[in-house]
N, C-alpha and C positions, 0 to 999 in steps of 0.2 A: 587326569590323575586317577580317578576312580569312576567305574561305570555305575550309574544310578538309573532308576526307572523313571523318576519324576523331576529330576534336576540334572543339569550338566555342570561339570566342575572341571575346569582346565587351567593350566598355568602357562603363561607366556612370559618367560624370564622371571622377573620379580613380582609380576602381577598375576593374581588368581582371578578367574572370572567364573562366578556362580550364577547360573541362569535358571530361574524357575521355569519348568518346561512341561506345563499342561495347558498349552494355549487354547485347546478346545473348551476348557473350563475357566478361561481367564486366569489360569494359574492358581485356582482355588486350592486350599490346603486340605489334604487328607492326613490321617494319622501316619500312613506310610511315608508321605512326603515330609512330615515334620520330623520323623526319625532320621530320614536322609539328611535333612538340614543340620540336625544336631551332630550327626556323624561327620559331615563335611566341615563344620566349624571346629570340631575337636581335632580333626586332621590338620586344619590350617593353623591352629594354635601351636602345634608342635613343629611347624615348618619354618625353620629359622631363615630360609632363603627367600621367603615370600615377604613383601613389604606393603602390598596393597591388595585389598579385596574389592572387586567390582561386583555388585549385586544388582541383577536386572531380571526382568520378566520377558518371556518369549511371546511373540504375537501381538505386541502393542499394548499389553497390560502388565502391570507389576504383579499384583496379587489381589484377587477379589475376596479375601478372607477365607472362612471355612467353606468347604464344599457342602452345600445344603443337602444334596442327595445322600452323601455319606452320613451327614449328621441326622438325617431323618430315619436312618436304619438303627433304631434303638433296640439293643438286646434287652431281654427281661432282667429285672433286678434279681440278684441271687436269692433263692428261696430259703436259704439257711440264715438269713440276716447278716451276712457278710457285707463288707463295704462295697459300694457300687464301683465296679472296675473301670467305669468310664471316667471317674474323677482323676485317677492316675494318668489315664490316657490323655486327657485334656491338659492336665497339669504339666505334662512333658513338654508341651510347646513353650511353656515358660522357661524351661531349662534351655531350650534351643535359643530363645531370645536372650537369656543371660549369657550364653556362650558367644553369641554374636556381639552383644553389647561390650563384652570384656576382652575381645580379641586384642592382642598386642599390636597387630598390624593396623594401619589406617584402613577404614572401610568407606566405600563410596556407593551409595544407592542411586541408581538411575531410574526415576519413576515416570512411567508413561501410563496413561489410562487409569484403570481402577487400582486404588491402594487403600482398601477399606479393611476394617477388622485386623486380621493378622498382617496384612500388607502394610497398614498404617504402623503397626508395632515394629515391623522390621525396618521401616524407614526411620523411625524414631530411635532405633538402636544403632544407626549408622552415623559415622562421624561427619560425612559430607553428603548432602542430598541434592541431586540435580533434578530439577522439575521440568518436565515437558509441558507444553501448553495444555495437553489433554489430561494431565494428572488430576485425579479426584480422590480426596481423603475423607474418611468419616468413620463413625462407629454406629452404623444403622441397625445393628442386631436387635435392639429392643422392638423394632418395627415388626419383627416376626417372632417375638416372644422369648428371646434369650439375650445374652450379653457377650461382649468381647472380653472375656475374663483375663487372659494372661497378658494383654498388652497395656493394661491400665497404668501401672507405675511408670512405664517408659513414655507413654503419651503425656502424662502429667508432668514429668520432668522436662519434656521437650517443649511443650507449649504453655505450661503453667496451669495451676489449678482452675483459674477462672475460665479459660478457653476450653479446657478439658470438660468441665462441668456443663458448659453450654452445649458442646458437641454430644455429650453423653445423654442429656435429658431431652434433646430435640431430635437426635438421630440424623441431623442434616449432613449432607455431603458437601464439602467445600471444594472450590477449584484451586488450581495451582497458584494463582496470584494471592488468594487469601492464605493458602498454606505458607507461602513465602512471608507474608506479613506476620504470621504467627510464629515464624522461626523454624518451621519444619525443614525448609531448605533455603540455601543462600542463593542458588542460581536458578533463574527462570528462563527457559528457552522457548522461543516461538515456533521452532520446527526441529526436525530430527537432525539436520545438518548442523545447526547451532548447538544442539545437545551433544553431538559427537565431538565437536570442536572443544566444547567446554570440558567434557570428560577427559580428552587428551591433555588439555592444559592442566587440569587438576592433578592427574597422575604425574605429569612431568614435575609439577610443583612439589608433590609429596616425595618424589624420588630424589630431590635435592637435599632432603633431611636425613640425618643419621638415624638409622632404624631403632637402635636401643634408646636413644633420647626420645624418639616419637612414642615408643611403648611406655616409657616412664612418665612423660607429661600427660599422656592420655589416661594412664592409671590414676594419676593425682587429680585430674579434672573430674573423673568419674567418682572418686572417693569423696570429693568435696560435698556431694549431695547427701551423704549418709554418715560421715564421720565428723567428730568434733574438730573444730578449726585447729586447735593446738596439735592434735594428732596428725592432721594433714600437713601442717607446717613443719613438724618434726620429721615426718617422712620425706617431705620435699627437700629439707636441708641435707639429710643423709643421702638422698638420691643425687642431689646436685654435686656433692663432694665426691661421691662414688663415680659419677660421670666425668668430673674434672680430672680424676686420677687415671682415667683410661687414655691410651695413646690416641684414640679417635678425637678427643677434645683438643689435645695439643696439635694434631694435624689440622683440625677445623679452624683453630685460632690462627695458625700459621697461614693457611690458605686464605682466610678472610683478610689478613693484613697484606698478603701478597696479591690480592685480587685474582686468585687462581681458584681452581675447583678441587675440592677434596675427593678422595678415591671413591667414596660411596655415591657421589653425584655424577660419576663419569659414564655409568652404564647407559 
């Protein structure tokens, strides 16, 4: 779809595949890479023909967090007392995570190897996470004197405050089985062949669902963490009636009764 320097982004029918592509650095994040991710997510949001995003890392690792070499190159503070320009640069990754988190399409993260720091955050912003036996998650940044700043709210919402606090203050890295127990991902795969079969099955499952209904229910699930219950219920009632008045709902109900397949599930 678009040529990037640090990621690859292609579409195969209704499925977009975004691959973090710095395998020589275990796909560690640089500012340029974070800008590319934000751009790709923005393009995807406006792509009405795309129904699923698959997020993966090249070379056997998902993402090893921030690139320490890049982070060590600290420019001097402005001499005129102006704001530190690095604050906005690092805050930008939060915007990329928000964009991923709120995509109307279903998102599937395939996690192999390292998924710490920013990698952990991207997994927590995905709807479905498929875990390879090699997957490792954590927030080990305090071991080297800094923090995983922009991923924190997404990790807390995914695993809960208690587990997030434990991971934050110990810096420990957990394996895929513990990540599954904590709710990071539903699927745990012992090898790559099983992982690829699971991914194929998940995509097929998602593509049986009507895409506007998927976007609506996903939006309501996400809003439940931050909005008043009554506001969510009001929104849900209006959304339901709006969906029921669309021809797709009539088609879906008719197909269900006839034990046939609606048009959106035939591709």
